[in-house]
N, C-alpha and C positions, 0 to 999 in steps of 0.2 A: 639422777639416781635411776639406774637402769630398771629397778623394780617397779617403778610407777608406770601403770598401764595408761597409755594415752586415750582420751575420750574418743569414741568412734565417731563417724561422720554425722549421724543425726544429733549427737550431743554437741558437737562443735557448731553445727548450724543453729541449734537452739541458743547456744551461748552468744553467738554473733547477733541473732535477732534481738535477744534480751539487751545486749549492750547498746545496740543502735536505738532501741526504744527509749532507753534511759537517756541517751545523749540528745534525743529529740524531745525530751520532756514527756514521754508517754509512759503509761503504766501498763503492766501486764494485766490483762483482764481478770476480774475476780472469778474464782472457780477453776482457773487453768492451773494445772499442776506445775509447780516450780521445777526448773531444770535439775535433773538428778545426774550427778557424776559418780561413777564407781571406779575406784582405784585399788590396785593390789600393791601391797608393800612387801618387799623381800626382807630377809633378816637385816636388822639394823640395831643401832645402839643409841640410847639417850644418856647423857652424861652430865655430871655436876662439874662446876668449875674446878673444884679441888682434884677430882679424879682425872680431868683433862690435863692438868698440870703434871700429874703423876705419869701419864702416858706420853705427853708431848713436851714436857719441860716447863719450867717456871715462866709465867706470863703468857702461856699458850692461849690462843683464841681460835674459835672455829671460823673458817672462811667458807664463803658460799661456792658450792659447785653447781647447784641447780635449785631454783625456787620451787616450792611445792604449791599445791592448790590452795591450802589454808593460809590465810594472811600471816605473813611473817615467818612461816616455817620453811626450812630449806634442808636440802641434802648438802652436807659439807664436803670439802675436799679431803678431810681427814678420815683415814680408814685404819682399822686395827685387825688383829688376829685373835680369834676366840679359841681357847684351848679347853677341850672337854676331857672326860675320863679316858684313860688309856692313851693319852696324848693325841687323840684325834683332834684335828683343827679345822676351822673355817677361816680362810684368809680373806683379806680385803673387805671386811665388813664395814659398811659406811656408818658414820655418826651423823645423826640428824640434829639440827640446831633450831633455835638457840639452846644454850645450856639450860638444864633444869636443876631442881633442888635435890634430885636423887638420880642414881645411875641404874639403868635398866636395859636389858637386851630382849628383843622380840624376835622369835624364831617361828618358822613353820614346823609342822610335825615332821616333815621330811628331814629338815635340818637337825632336829633333835635325835632322830634315828641315826643319822650320820655320825653324830657325836656320841651316841650311846647314852643318851640322857632321857629321863622321864620328866617332862615339864608340864605344869598345869596350865589350863586356860584361865586367864585373869584379865580384868580391866587394867588399863595402864595405871601404874602407881600402886597397885595392890600386890606388893611383893613379899609380904610377910610369909615365912615358911616355904618360900620357893628356893630351888637350887641355885647355886652359884658356880663360879668357874674362874679361870685365869684369863686375863686379857693382856695381850702384848702390844705395846706401841713402840715408836722409834726411840723413845727416851726412857722407857721403864716398863715395869710389869705391875698390873693391878690384880689383886685377889678379891673377887667378889664373893661375899659370904652368902648373898642371895640376889635375886633380881632377874633371873632368866625365866621368861614366860612365853606362852603362846598367846598373843593378844586376842581377846574376845572380839569377834566382828562387831562393828558398830557404825552408826550413822551420825554425822555431825549435822545439826540443824540450827538455824536461827530461830528466834521466837516466832516469827511469822510463818516459817516452814512448819514448826511444831503445831501451830494453830491450824494450818491447812490440813495436816494429817490427823489432828485430834489426839495428840500425844503430849506428854510432858517429859522432863529430864528423868532419865533412867527407866522410862517405860520400855516395853519390848515391841518390835514391829517385824513384819515379814517382808522379805524381798523376793520377787520372782524374776528369774532371768530366762529370756528366750534366746536360744542360739541354734544354729543349723544342726548340731549334733545332739542336743538334748535341751530339755526345759528343766530348770532346777529351782527349787524353793528353799530359801534360807529362813528358818524360823528363829524366834528369840534373839533377834538382832537388837543390841542395846542402843537406845536413843540418848544422845548427848546434846544438850541445848545450851547455847551461849550466844549473846549478841554478836560476838566476833566471828562466829562460824558461818561458813558457806555450806550449802547442802551437798554432802559427799559421804559415800559409804567407803569404809576401809575394810578390806579383807586381806588375808595372807595369800601367798602364791599358790598353795595347795588348793585353797578354796576357789581361787580364780581359774586355775587349770581345770578343776572338777566341773565347773559350769561353762567352760569354754568362753570365758569373759571376753577375750580378744576379738571374738567374732560374734558377740551378742548383738542381736537386732532390736531387743527391747529389754529394759529393766524398769520395774515398778515397785513401789512400796505399798504395802497393805497393812492396815492396823490389825494386830494379832487379835 
């Protein structure tokens, strides 16, 4: 998925050190901040099995294009076209897998402006009262009554990560980004905690561009 920003060199080196330590039976020293990965996600779709069949035909399954950072998550080979008001379209929008129990599309503000839509900032899955649209696949057309949002920026944490930062599920935290062009602070970032999660911030492409994430030299989380 082209929208996922690769970790910069310091992050990659930290990941390698952490992996080698685990393989050698060593523990990361207490009090040392866990490795933080920050990724940006371009527009994408989450889809239910039923809606997948509507767009791609009976028995359709998502197939892996690229694995993502969170365990079991992937960018699929399947893409669709989103049709907004006045027939403005966004083509080749990728579906993320695996399938979910609801269908949802996540856009950046720039995408919404392109489509002529006013979309709210919501947590994933909170789609009540949100706008919908038409999605075209190779085998059919899907009318979404709702489900188009701008995803609230958030950070995935394991329970041990949450303990380190002194936060719990659905708390808010601040992230500071240092880059050559600007230093940027993101407040009110939602904390999501689950034993399956690896420490990772998700933001959209507008936010990543605003803080010059691609050239960032330092990212850090600070309890709000």
